[in-house]
C-alpha positions as CSV (number, residue, x, y, z in Angstrom):
1,M,-10.0,3.1,-23.4
2,D,-13.4,1.9,-24.4
3,E,-15.8,0.0,-22.1
4,K,-14.8,-3.4,-23.5
5,E,-11.1,-2.8,-22.9
6,R,-11.9,-1.5,-19.4
7,Q,-13.9,-4.6,-18.6
8,E,-11.2,-6.9,-20.0
9,K,-8.6,-5.2,-17.9
10,L,-10.8,-5.5,-14.8
11,D,-11.5,-9.2,-15.4
12,F,-7.8,-9.9,-15.9
13,L,-7.0,-8.0,-12.6
14,K,-9.7,-10.0,-10.7
15,K,-8.3,-13.4,-12.0
16,R,-4.8,-12.4,-11.1
17,L,-5.8,-11.4,-7.5
18,K,-7.8,-14.6,-7.1
19,R,-4.6,-16.6,-8.0
20,K,-2.5,-14.4,-5.8
21,F,-4.7,-14.9,-2.7
22,A,-4.5,-18.7,-3.3
23,E,-0.7,-18.7,-3.9
24,M,0.2,-16.4,-1.0
25,E,-2.0,-17.8,1.8
26,E,0.1,-18.3,4.9
27,P,-0.4,-19.5,8.5
28,M,-2.4,-17.3,10.7
29,K,-0.3,-16.2,13.7
30,Q,-2.0,-17.3,16.9
31,V,-1.4,-14.7,19.5
32,E,-2.8,-15.1,23.0
33,F,-5.5,-12.5,23.4
34,T,-4.3,-10.2,26.2
35,R,-4.2,-6.5,26.5
36,E,-0.4,-6.7,26.9
37,N,0.0,-8.5,23.5
38,Y,-2.3,-6.0,21.9
39,K,-0.2,-3.1,23.1
40,S,2.9,-4.9,21.9
41,L,1.5,-5.4,18.4
42,F,0.1,-1.9,18.2
43,P,2.3,0.4,20.4
44,D,0.6,3.8,20.9
45,N,-2.4,2.4,18.9
46,R,-0.4,2.6,15.7
47,V,1.0,0.3,13.1
48,L,3.3,0.8,10.0
49,T,1.7,-0.5,6.8
50,P,3.0,-0.6,3.2
51,I,1.2,2.7,2.6
52,G,2.2,4.5,5.8
53,N,1.4,4.7,9.5
54,I,-2.2,3.8,10.5
55,K,-3.9,4.6,13.8
56,I,-5.8,1.7,15.4
57,G,-9.3,3.0,16.2
58,E,-10.6,3.2,19.7
59,H,-11.9,0.0,21.3
60,Q,-10.6,-2.4,18.6
61,Y,-9.5,-4.8,21.3
62,E,-12.9,-4.7,22.9
63,K,-14.6,-5.2,19.4
64,L,-12.5,-8.3,18.8
65,E,-13.6,-9.6,22.2
66,A,-17.3,-8.6,21.8
67,K,-17.6,-10.3,18.4
68,A,-15.8,-13.4,19.6
69,L,-12.9,-12.7,17.2
70,Q,-10.1,-13.1,19.8
71,E,-8.2,-15.6,17.6
72,Y,-7.8,-12.8,15.0
73,L,-5.4,-10.6,17.0
74,G,-2.3,-11.9,15.2
75,A,-4.2,-11.9,11.9
76,M,-5.1,-8.3,12.4
77,H,-1.4,-7.4,12.7
78,Q,-0.4,-9.5,9.7
79,T,-3.2,-8.1,7.5
80,L,-2.2,-4.5,8.3
81,T,1.6,-4.9,8.1
82,D,1.7,-7.4,5.2
83,P,-1.5,-7.2,3.2
84,I,-1.8,-8.9,-0.2
85,T,-4.1,-6.1,-1.5
86,I,-5.3,-2.7,-0.5
87,I,-8.4,-1.7,-2.3
88,N,-10.4,1.6,-2.3
89,Q,-14.1,1.1,-1.7
90,E,-17.0,3.5,-1.6
91,D,-20.5,2.7,-0.6
92,D,-23.4,4.3,1.2
93,R,-21.3,4.5,4.4
94,G,-18.5,6.5,2.7
95,K,-15.0,5.8,1.4
96,A,-12.6,3.3,2.9
97,Q,-9.6,1.1,2.1
98,L,-9.8,-2.6,2.6
99,F,-6.5,-4.3,3.6
100,S,-6.9,-8.0,2.6
101,K,-4.9,-11.2,3.3
102,S,-5.5,-14.9,2.8
103,F,-4.7,-17.5,5.4
104,E,-4.3,-21.3,5.4
105,H,-6.3,-21.7,8.7
106,K,-9.9,-20.8,7.9
107,P,-11.8,-20.1,11.1
108,K,-15.5,-19.2,10.6
109,K,-15.3,-20.8,7.1
110,K,-13.9,-17.6,5.6
111,D,-10.7,-17.7,3.6
112,G,-9.4,-14.2,4.4
113,V,-9.2,-11.3,6.8
114,I,-9.9,-7.7,6.0
115,S,-9.1,-4.6,7.9
116,V,-11.2,-1.5,7.1
117,I,-9.4,1.8,7.1
118,A,-11.3,5.0,7.1
119,N,-10.0,8.6,6.8
120,I,-11.2,10.3,10.0
121,N,-10.3,14.0,10.3
122,G,-7.5,13.6,7.9
123,E,-6.0,10.5,9.5
124,N,-6.1,6.9,8.3
125,V,-7.8,4.8,11.1
126,S,-8.4,1.1,11.3
127,I,-12.0,0.8,12.3
128,S,-12.7,-2.9,11.9
129,T,-11.0,-6.3,11.3
130,H,-12.9,-9.4,10.6
131,P,-13.0,-12.6,8.5
132,K,-14.4,-12.3,5.0
133,H,-14.7,-14.4,1.8
134,L,-12.0,-12.9,-0.5
135,K,-14.2,-13.6,-3.5
136,R,-16.5,-10.8,-2.2
137,V,-13.6,-8.5,-1.8
138,I,-12.4,-9.2,-5.4
139,D,-16.0,-8.9,-6.8
140,G,-16.3,-5.6,-5.1
141,I,-13.6,-4.0,-7.3
142,K,-15.4,-1.9,-9.8
143,N,-12.4,-0.3,-11.5
144,A,-8.8,-1.4,-11.9
145,A,-7.8,1.9,-10.4
146,D,-9.4,0.9,-7.1
147,L,-6.4,-1.3,-6.4
148,V,-4.1,0.9,-4.3
149,Y,-1.5,-1.8,-3.4
150,E,-0.7,-5.3,-4.5
151,K,1.9,-7.3,-2.7
152,P,4.7,-8.2,-5.2
153,N,5.5,-11.8,-5.9
154,S,9.3,-11.1,-5.6
155,G,9.2,-10.0,-2.0
156,L,11.8,-7.3,-2.8
157,T,9.6,-4.3,-2.3
158,A,6.3,-3.5,-0.8
159,G,4.2,-1.6,-3.4
160,N,5.6,0.6,-6.1
161,N,7.8,2.5,-3.8
162,P,11.3,1.0,-3.6
163,K,11.8,2.7,-0.2
164,N,9.2,0.4,1.4
165,P,11.0,-2.8,2.3
166,A,9.0,-6.0,2.1
167,I,8.0,-7.4,5.5
168,S,9.5,-10.8,6.0
169,D,8.0,-13.6,8.1
170,T,10.4,-12.8,10.8
171,T,9.0,-9.3,11.2
172,Q,5.4,-10.4,11.4
173,L,5.1,-10.2,15.2
174,P,7.4,-8.8,17.8
175,N,9.5,-11.5,19.4
176,N,8.1,-11.0,22.8
177,I,4.5,-12.0,21.8
178,P,3.8,-15.6,22.9
179,Q,2.1,-17.6,20.1
180,T,-0.2,-20.6,20.4
181,T,-0.8,-23.1,17.7
182,P,-4.2,-24.4,16.6
183,N,-4.8,-28.1,16.9
184,V,-6.6,-30.1,14.3
185,N,-10.0,-28.8,15.5
186,G,-8.9,-25.2,15.1
187,N,-8.8,-24.5,18.8
188,K,-5.8,-23.1,20.6
189,G,-3.5,-25.9,21.8
């Protein structure tokens, strides 16, 4: 494949992902920010994702609190369990995978949430979750091969592995997690 074909393929991929993020935005689950809810969402500091079991890094609960991102607890779970894309990224800090998801409710004027997964001592670990403009995520794709996972439109499978069932809305959060709903101002109500 020559450079022109590679660039056309990459441009097509970026346009498709931009459409997909717009078409697949969903409500952000509002979960009360408590240690108990965190432990219910991430038992044993782990979560099952479309590409396998991920460890939740140390002090993620405290990081959400310290960065005033408490309202993202439910979104963190949604992004890890049901991402729209997973993209390989490499920069001066090393290699990581970005789990990305778009939401209807746009706190902090960002249209999506990403979770950064790093391989630490041979184990995939979620080290950060925060709001981000999804255009920046898409623009960061340098090669079509960087796309590790793309949520299918059909909802029949998660990824290219038919053994991975799609995660339906009813499995987004355990039933015992109380949810709050944002009012028109975006505050918990």
